[in-house]
LOTOR-60541 format. One line per 5 residues: number of its first residue (from 1); their letters; for each residue x, y, z of C-alpha. Coordinates in steps of 0.2 Angstrom, whole numbers, plus 5000, padded with zeros to 4 digits. Layout:
<pts>
NUM> A> X/Y/Z  ...
</pts>
This chain:
<pts>
1> XXXXX> 5036/5125/5105  5019/5126/5098  5025/5146/5097  5039/5139/5083  5026/5129/5075
6> XXXXX> 5006/5125/5074  5007/5107/5081  4990/5095/5078  4988/5092/5095  4983/5112/5098
11> XXXXX> 4976/5111/5082  4964/5098/5089  4962/5106/5103  4956/5123/5097  4943/5111/5084
16> XXXXX> 4937/5100/5098  4938/5109/5115  4950/5097/5123  4965/5085/5121  4960/5071/5105
21> XXXXX> 4972/5056/5104  4973/5043/5089  4969/5027/5091  4977/5014/5079  4966/5002/5069
26> XXXXX> 4972/4991/5059  4963/4984/5045  4967/4968/5033  4975/4979/5021  4987/4978/5007
31> XXXXX> 4993/4990/4994  4992/4990/4975  5009/4993/4973  5012/4976/4984  5000/4965/4974
36> XXXXX> 5002/4967/4957  4989/4979/4952  5004/4995/4950  5019/4984/4957  5028/4971/4967
41> XXXXX> 5035/4972/4985  5029/4990/4987  5041/5005/4990  5059/5002/4992  5059/5007/5011
46> XXXXX> 5044/4996/5015  5045/4982/5027  5033/4967/5029  5025/4973/5042  5021/4989/5035
51> XXXXX> 5020/5002/5048  5010/4995/5060  5021/4992/5073  5010/4995/5087  4995/4991/5081
56> XXXXX> 4984/4975/5086  4982/4961/5074  4969/4965/5060  4961/4950/5062  4950/4959/5078
61> XXXXX> 4935/4968/5073  4937/4986/5072  4925/4991/5087  4938/4978/5098  4951/4987/5094
66> XXXXX> 4946/5003/5098  4940/4997/5114  4955/4990/5120  4967/5005/5113  4956/5016/5122
71> XXXXX> 4954/5007/5139  4973/5009/5140  4974/5027/5130  4962/5037/5139  4967/5033/5157
76> XXXXX> 4987/5037/5151  4983/5053/5145  4965/5058/5153  4957/5057/5136  4940/5056/5131
81> XXXXX> 4938/5062/5114  4949/5051/5101  4954/5050/5082  4950/5031/5076  4965/5031/5064
86> XXXXX> 4970/5019/5051  4986/5017/5049  4996/5002/5040  4999/4999/5022  4985/5009/5011
91> XXXXX> 4967/5010/5021  4956/5016/5005  4961/5000/4995  4944/4990/4997  4928/4989/4987
96> XXXXX> 4915/5004/4993  4903/4992/5003  4918/4986/5014  4925/5004/5016  4907/5008/5021
101> XXXXX> 4909/4996/5034  4924/4999/5042  4921/5017/5043  4903/5015/5051  4910/5003/5063
106> XXXXX> 4922/5016/5066  4911/5031/5070  4900/5022/5082  4914/5019/5095  4916/5027/5111
111> XXXXX> 4921/5046/5111  4927/5044/5090  4927/5062/5087  4935/5061/5069  4939/5046/5057
116> XXXXX> 4958/5045/5049  4965/5034/5034  4981/5033/5029  4982/5029/5011  4989/5033/4992
121> XXXXX> 4983/5045/4980  4978/5033/4967  4968/5023/4979  4954/5038/4983  4941/5037/4969
126> XXXXX> 4924/5046/4972  4916/5029/4975  4926/5024/4992  4926/5043/4996  4908/5042/4995
131> XXXXX> 4907/5029/5005  4916/5035/5019  4907/5052/5020  4890/5040/5023  4899/5029/5035
136> XXXXX> 4906/5042/5045  4890/5048/5048  4894/5068/5050  4910/5063/5059  4926/5073/5056
141> XXXXX> 4936/5064/5043  4955/5067/5037  4963/5057/5024  4983/5055/5021  4990/5054/5010
146> XXXXX> 5009/5048/5006  5019/5059/4996  5036/5056/5002  5045/5068/4988  5040/5082/4976
151> XXXXX> 5052/5075/4965  5048/5063/4951  5062/5055/4950  5063/5051/4967  5047/5041/4965
156> XXXXX> 5051/5033/4953  5067/5027/4960  5057/5022/4978  5046/5011/4967  5029/5023/4973
161> XXXXX> 5022/5019/4959  5011/5036/4958  5017/5054/4952  5015/5072/4960  5001/5077/4948
166> XXXXX> 4992/5061/4956  4994/5068/4973  4986/5085/4967  4972/5078/4958  4969/5066/4975
171> XXXXX> 4969/5081/4987  4956/5092/4978  4946/5078/4974  4946/5074/4992  4943/5093/4997
176> XXXXX> 4928/5093/4985  4921/5079/4998  4923/5091/5011  4936/5082/5021  4952/5086/5029
181> XXXXX> 4968/5082/5019  4985/5077/5028  5001/5075/5019  5019/5063/5022  5034/5067/5017
186> XXXXX> 5053/5061/5020  5064/5077/5018  5080/5066/5019  5077/5055/5004  5093/5049/4994
191> XXXXX> 5089/5057/4979  5084/5073/4986  5093/5088/4989  5089/5103/5000  5079/5112/4989
196> XXXXX> 5066/5099/4987  5061/5104/5005  5058/5121/5002  5049/5116/4984  5038/5101/4994
201> XXXXX> 5032/5117/5007  5027/5128/4992  5016/5116/4987  5008/5110/5000  5004/5128/5008
206> XXXXX> 4997/5133/4988  4986/5117/4992  4982/5122/5009  4984/5104/5016  4975/5104/5034
211> XXXXX> 4991/5094/5043  5008/5087/5037  5019/5072/5045  5038/5074/5042  5045/5056/5043
216> XXXXX> 5065/5054/5046  5070/5041/5034  5074/5026/5044  5080/5011/5033  5073/4992/5040
221> XXXXX> 5079/4975/5038  5075/4963/5022  5070/4978/5013  5077/4983/4993  5084/5000/5002
226> XXXXX> 5093/4989/5014  5102/4982/5002  5107/4996/4993  5111/5006/5009  5122/4991/5014
231> XXXXX> 5130/4990/4996  5135/5009/4999  5122/5013/4982  5114/5026/4992  5119/5040/5007
236> XXXXX> 5109/5050/5019  5113/5067/5023  5120/5071/5041  5108/5076/5057  5112/5095/5054
241> XXXXX> 5106/5097/5035  5092/5086/5039  5089/5099/5054  5089/5112/5041  5079/5105/5029
246> XXXXX> 5067/5104/5038  5067/5121/5048  5067/5128/5027  5052/5117/5025  5042/5125/5043
251> XXXXX> 5047/5143/5037  5040/5139/5020  5023/5132/5028  5006/5140/5030  5006/5145/5048
256> XXXXX> 4988/5136/5047  4993/5119/5042  4997/5109/5056  5013/5100/5059  5011/5082/5066
261> XXXXX> 5029/5076/5070  5047/5081/5063  5055/5066/5065  5050/5047/5063  5045/5036/5079
266> XXXXX> 5050/5017/5076  5059/5004/5084  5077/5000/5083  5078/4981/5082  5071/4979/5065
271> XXXXX> 5082/4993/5059  5098/4996/5051  5098/5015/5050  5086/5026/5062  5089/5043/5065
276> XXXXX> 5106/5043/5066  5105/5035/5081  5096/5049/5092  5079/5050/5101  5064/5058/5087
281> XXXXX> 5062/5071/5101  5080/5076/5100  5079/5079/5081  5061/5090/5085  5072/5101/5099
286> XXXXX> 5088/5101/5087  5074/5111/5075  5067/5120/5085  5084/5127/5092  5087/5131/5073
291> XXXXX> 5071/5141/5071  5077/5152/5086  5093/5153/5081  5088/5160/5061  5074/5171/5075
296> XXXXX> 5059/5163/5063  5046/5152/5065  5034/5142/5056  5026/5152/5039  5039/5167/5039
301> XXXXX> 5045/5163/5020  5027/5158/5016  5022/5177/5021  5035/5185/5011  5032/5175/4996
306> X> 5012/5179/4997
</pts>
């Protein structure tokens, strides 16, 4: 499958000379879209626990979380090098001094070669980025920005609280610090058509993002999106349509941008809708079969457009 698209695992093997695995770190984070700074309740798809269902408690020190996860992941995957992955909620939404402390503690973790922070485009000011650079002490840094859609109307409907322009400005600011940049996208939001996948690929390719993560939309119980879905106010595209969108996206994506995933991995217990009842690996395989059927691969349309 690596010959059809450039996987994140392959990118890291090229960068570090061997397998590199993420160790999740859970900070006591929140979000400006939850605490009233920009809004309340967060995005309409975000549940009370955020996305950190595999994380340890945020009350544990960073070093202990890393040690526990390394003790499990290291032997299981025979890995010696790791990325400290700050995943849940908005992981740069802290004062600079706290960002420095969290970053420094993670950078000192055994086998940690890189630090990755999942966050929002409106939470990466220069002061915070400076604190991360100082705390990382020469270790690699990647900032993953949740964009979700390149459609401004969709961003408004999902209560995202930022614009595409803010995302673009954040990317340029992060790149000026010499950090890698990742982007999260959801290709099957109810208000987006198939053309948005191609538009997203053009934007991300033009900005020379380092890595991208595609999420299939899943709907959690107790969310505003769940209410809309149960009341029949929204519809999700078919799995076949999603496969077409993802294939279109990959064709338009620069071939040197790595792909972390093509579908969401979530527990079914807390969801109303998840991957059309399919495993994420099956969706991935269907996307690869579609590329094979087309006789194409990642970057084909990007090359033509260039």
